[in-house]
N, C-alpha and C positions, 0 to 999 in steps of 0.2 A: 446610926445612920441607915437611909433607905437602902433596900435591896437593889442590886443591879440585875437587870434581865439576865437570866442564865445564859442564854443564846449570845447575848452580846458579851457577856463576861468571857465565854469560850472564844469568840472571835477575837477579843482584846488580848487574850492570853497568846493566841497564835501571831498576832501581830507584835506582841512584847518578845516573844521568842525570836523573831526574824530580826528585830532592832538589836536586841542584845547580842545575836550572832555576829552582826556587823559592828557593834560596838558604837551604836547611835542612841545618845541620850535622847528621851522623848518624854513628854508630858501632855497629859489631856487637859485642855484649857477651855475657856469661854463659856458657852450656852450649856453644854453637857455639864459642867461643875455647877453652874447656876441651877439648873433645872434639878439635878440630882439633889442638891441641899434642899430645894423647895419640895421634894418628895414627888416630882414629875418624872416622867419618860420622854426621852427623844431618841429617833433614829438617827439623828445627826451628830457625828462625834468630831470635834477637831482636834488634831493632835500636832503639837509643836515639836519639830525635831531639830537636832543641832547637826545639820548636813543639808545637802541638796535635796529639798522635798521631791523634786520632780523624780530623781533618779530612785529615792527610796520608795515613793508610792509605787513604782513600776515592780521594785522587788516584792513590795507587799501584795500587790494585784496577782503576781504569779503565785506566791506562796498561799493565798487563800482562795484562788479561784475567782476574783473579783474583775471589774471592768474599770480600767485605768482611764482618766480624763483629764486633760489639762484645763484647769480654771483661770489661771492668770501667769503666764510663762515669764514675764517680766518679774514679777515679784515672788516667783517659784512657789505656786500654790496649785496643787492637783488633788483630784478627788479618786477614791476607790470605791466603786458600788458593788456591794456583796447581797447576793439574794439567796436566802433560804427559805425558811417559813415566813421571814420578814425581808424587807429592804433596808439596808444599812448604808449610810453615807460616812465614809471615813475621809475627811479633808485634812490634808497634811500641808503644813507651812513651815518655812525655815526660820530659825533664828540664830543669832550669834551674840557674844558678849553676855551670856547667861540668861536664863528664863526670866528674872527681874526685870532686865532691860526690855524683853519682849512684851511683858506684862504691862510695862510702862508706855507702851505704844499704842495699847488698846484703848476703847472709848469710854466705857462706864465701868464703875468699880466692881459691880456685879458681874461682869464678865471679864474681869482682870484677876482670877483666881486659877491655880493649876494644881494638879496632882501627878506626881511622876507615875508614868505608866505602870512600872514595875511594882510599884508600891500598891497601885489600884488593884491590879490582878492578884497579888498576894494576900489582899484583905487587910493591909495595914496602911491605909491612905494617909499621908501628911499634907495638910493643906498648905500652899503657899498663897499667902494673901496680903501682899505689901501695901494694899491700899484700902484695907478694911471693907473688903466687898461683902464678907459674911456678915458684919454688923449692919449694912446698908439693906441687905437682904431681910433682916430680921426688922428692921424699921420701915420696911416697904418703900425705900428712897431710891431713886435713880439719880447718880451723881457722876460727874465727869472725873476722869483719871488725870486730866491735865487741861489747862485753858486753850491749848492749840489743837485740840482733836478735831474741831469743825473745819479749820483751816486745811488740815492734812486730807479730810474727807468730808465734804459738805452733805453727803447722803445720811450721815450720822444725825443731822439735824432732824430728819424725819424719822429715822430708825428709832431715836430717843423717844419720841412722841408715841410711836407705834409699841415700841417695847413696854413702856409705862402703862399702856392701855391694855395690852395683853395680859399683863401680870397684875394689873390692879394696883399699881404703885403711882407714888406722887413725884414729880420731878422737884428735887432739892431746890430752893431759891436761887442759890448762885449759879447753878446750872441753868436754870430757866433765864436768867438774866443774861447769861452767856449765849443762850439761844437767841433771844432777841436782839442781842448786838450783832450776831453773825448771820441773822436770818437771810440776808440778801444772797449770801454764798450759794444757797440753794439753786439759784439759777445756774451754776455750773455743773449740777450734777446731769449725767446723761439721761435722755427720755426714759430709757428701760427701766433704770433704777427707780425714777419716779414713778412710773406706772406700777411696778411692783409694791413699793411702799404704799401707794394710793389704794390699791386693790386690797392689800391686806388689812389696812384700817377701816375700809369701807366694809369689810366683811365681818368686823366685829359688831356684837350688839351695842346699840347706844352711840354709833358712830357720828351721830348730829352732833353730840357733845365733844367729840373728837375734832370735828370741822370747826366748832366754835374755839376750841382750844388753839388749834392750829392758827387761826386767825388772830387770836389774842398774842400769839407769839410773832405774828408777822409773816409766817410761813405761808398760809393759804394764798394770799395775794402776790407773794413772791412767786409761788409755782403757777398760779393762774391769775394774772394780773388783770384779766377782763373783769374779775369780780369786784375789783375795787370801785368800779363805776356803778355798782348795784346799790352801794350803800347810800342810804338817805334818799333814795328815789320813791317818792310818795306815789301812792295808788289811789283808786277810788275808794270811797267810804266803806263799802263792803270789805275792805281789806283790813285786818287788824295791824299788820306789819308793813314795813316798806318792802322793797323788792329783794334786798339781800337777806333780811331776817325772814322773810316768807319762804324764801328757798332753803334756808337751813332747817327751817320748821317742817318744810315738806318732806325732807329725809326722815325726820322725827316721827311724823304722820305715816311715811311709808312703812316704817319699822314696826309700828304700832299695828297697822293693817295686816303685816306679814306675821303676826304674832312674835316678833324678833325681840322687842323691848317694849317697856311702858313708856307712855306718852304723857306729859305734865297735864294736858288738857284733855286727855282721853278717858273714858269710862267705859267699863265692860260691856256695857248695853250698846255702846256704839259698833261693837263688832258683831253683835246678834243678827244685824240686818245685811251685813256685806256678803257677796258671794264667796264661800270658802268650802275647800274639799280637799282630800288627799291629793287628787290629781292636780289641783291647783298649786298646792304645796310642793309637790314634785317638779311641777313647771319651774317654779322660782328656783328650785335647787339645781336645774339643769346647767351644766357646764357650757359656757360660750368660749372661752379661751383657756390658756394655761392660768390656774389660779382664780380666774373669775367665773360667777354664775349669773344667772338673771337677776338674782336678789341685789348683788352688787352692783349691776349696771342700772337697775332701777334707782338705786340710791343716787347714782352718778346723773342720771337723767333728771332725778328731782333737783339736785344742786344747780344744774344747767338749765332747766327748762324755760326760765325767764331771762337768761343772761343777755337777750337782745333788747330787753324792755327800755334800759337807759338811751339806747340809740335809736329807738323807734318812738319815744314819748312825744305826744303833742297834747295840747290842751284845746278843747273845742269852745264854742261861744258860750256855753253854759259853765264853763270852768271845770268840765269834767275831763281826767287825764285818759287818753287813748293810746294803745300800743298796736298800732295796726302793722301787720307784717312782722310781729316779733317771733311767731312760730318758725316761719321760713329763714329769716335771718339768723333767728337763734341756732336753728339746726346746722346751718352752716359755720357759725362761730363754734359751737361745740365740736364739730368735727374738725376743725383746725386745731383747737387745744388738743384733742385727743390724738390727733396725728403727731403733734409736737411731743406729746407724751409716750410716743411709740405703741398705742395701743393696736391691736389687731384690727384688720379690716372688717371682721364680722362684729366686733366689739363697737366700732365706730359706727357701724350701719344702724345697730340696735338702737344705740343713744341718740343717733340722728332721727330715727323714727318716733322715738319717745318724745322729743323735743318738738319735732314738726307736727305731730299728730295729737299734743295732749289736749287741745281743746275740742278735737273732733267728736268724742262721745256725746258732749253736749249739743254740738252744732248740728249732728245728724237727727236729732230729736225735734227740731224745730217747735212747735206748739203741742206735739202730743209725742206718742211713741214711734220710733222711726221705722221705716218700711223694711220689708225683708230685703229688698234690693239695695237700700242703703246700709244695712248692716254687712251684706255680702261684700259691697264694695269698699267698706271700711276696713274688713279683715284682709281683703285683696290688697289694698294700698299699704296696710301696716306691715307687709311683708314678714310675717310670723311674730310681729311684736303687738299684736291686737289685745291680749290678755294684759300683757305688761302696762299698755297705755291706758286701759281701764283702771288698773290700781293707781297709776299715776294721776289720773283725774280725780280719783277718790282722795288720795293724800294731798292733791292740791286744792281740793274743796274743804279739806279739814284745815289746812294751814292757811286757808283765805280767812276763815272765821275765828279760829282759835277758841279762846274763852267765850266768845260771844255766838257760838254755834247754836242754830235753832235745831232742835233734835227732830221735830216734824220735817222740816225742809230736808234733813239728812236722811231721813228715812225715804222721801220722795226721790231724792237723787238716786239713792240706791235701787228703788224699783226700777229706775231706767237702766242702770248698770247691769242689774240682774237679768231684765229682759234682754237687753243686747246680748248677754252671755249665753242665756238659755236659748235664744234663737240661732246664735253661732253654733252650738252643739247640735241642734237640730239640722242645721245646714250641712254641718261636717258629716253627718251620718248619710245625707242625701248625695253628698259629692261622691260617695261610693257607688251609686247608682251608674249603669253603662250609659254611654253618650248617646244621645237621640240621633245625632247626624255627625259626620266628620267633615273635614275641608275639602276632601276629594269629592264627596258626593255633593257639596255645594257648588263646586267648579262644574262638575257634570251637569247637575241640574239647572244652573243659572248662566252657564257659559263664563264663568269667572276665571281670571288668570290669578296665578299664585302670587300673594302679596299681603299687604296689611288690611285690605278690606276683609279678606277672608277671615283673619284672626279676630277683627272687631266683629263680625257676624257671629262667630262662634261664641265669643264672649257674651254677646247679646242673648244667644240661646241658653247659654249656661246661667246667666243671671236670672232668667224667666224660669228656667226649670227648677232653681233652688228656692226661687220665691214662690214656687207652687202655681206659677200661672200656666203652665204647659206640662204635659207628661208624655206625649207621643210624638213619633217622628213626623206624622203629618202636620201637627200643631206646629212644630219647629221649623218645617218648610214654609207654613203659612206666615209664621212670624218674620221669617228672613225675606220673604216676598214683600211683605209690607214695609219692612225697614228699606230694603231696595228702592221701592216706588217713593217713599218718603224723601229719600236722598236724591233721587232724579228730579222730584218735584222742587226741592230746596235748590238744587243747582239752576234748574229752568226759571224758577221765580227769583 
């Protein structure tokens, strides 16, 4: 048997002593037993007790110097957080009518195993495994304990897919059929739990395949019905896939660009021309909210970037499909979906910007390289998502062409993205320069009142400074003078 962390074993020994003192039978159950048998380690330990778990957890918290938290008062579930050199989460739940009855209420066989706590700490564990979970672990199979588990808790539908992906297991055919039958129950799951499972799945390498599997099981469109409309929506000839498949492939391409996983159509030489550095890698690892980072939200943006194409599709006189306004409408639709799934405001705003601006890098180029002002305005409007949007644009390009990608055109596209990023880095260093003039000075010199006009004039000065068009206070004043004259002329004319 794998060794248990000595610190954890010491903590569990203290817990066992308290429970024995009060004559409470207790069992370590669920994920800890599963991960222990797999040779892994976890800081989360589930303990089932024959008694009131809330009362017992309070006693344990006092005895071990931990923090007591009620997780589910109705179902009598509490957590004790213990911090030493590591952070341990001890989750206590109540059972009655024996441990076998408790295990029979759990979701999957690999989580329906138990070891009596006193046996575990004594070094002579006897596994209680009424549903052959250990055998399924060896076979790398995820199997339901009973036919009614999804009716009892529909979040298990997504948890099963996520757990199988995390462990590298397959879902047993009978369980897969049951998920397909019960997939619509996922609509009953609270948004917070949907968000948690979504984020955890997208955090895994190869998450585009997880998305495809969710769709096969009927879960994807049950959670995001808006995606059903994307299926079969044809695009112009340069697109290899329809809108739905293109969107899923954009996730795969994004993972490929981020060095997260391989892509079926991606060769290593495709990566040699893209902008990449340790700073960019750290950028995508940056946390945005609890459990999510920029990498996860880039994948979410990739999934939803064309979500409004079905609603905006028209066909012009030449027979070419058009999707005018799909970025603006798509940003609104994406925001609505994420609000429904209880994503945070910061997460929603980042994905909104990804969807709204995903065509912007190509648009600012026109027929040549974009101007310094255009690049400045792009990053200003992106609200901190400028780099993320550039990588979505690259992933979108790859997923547009797929196996028909022209390598030379890909290189040219990356010249644009590299130029935008390089110019932005240069502008970032120049932003640190002192202001040439402030609002109070403008009001004094030109007799202006506080208001929007002053802010617009300062923005104009800043853009010109960053673009290298001026560098002195006198030049800034002259620029403002000309701008005011132009505005007055425009009003008079």
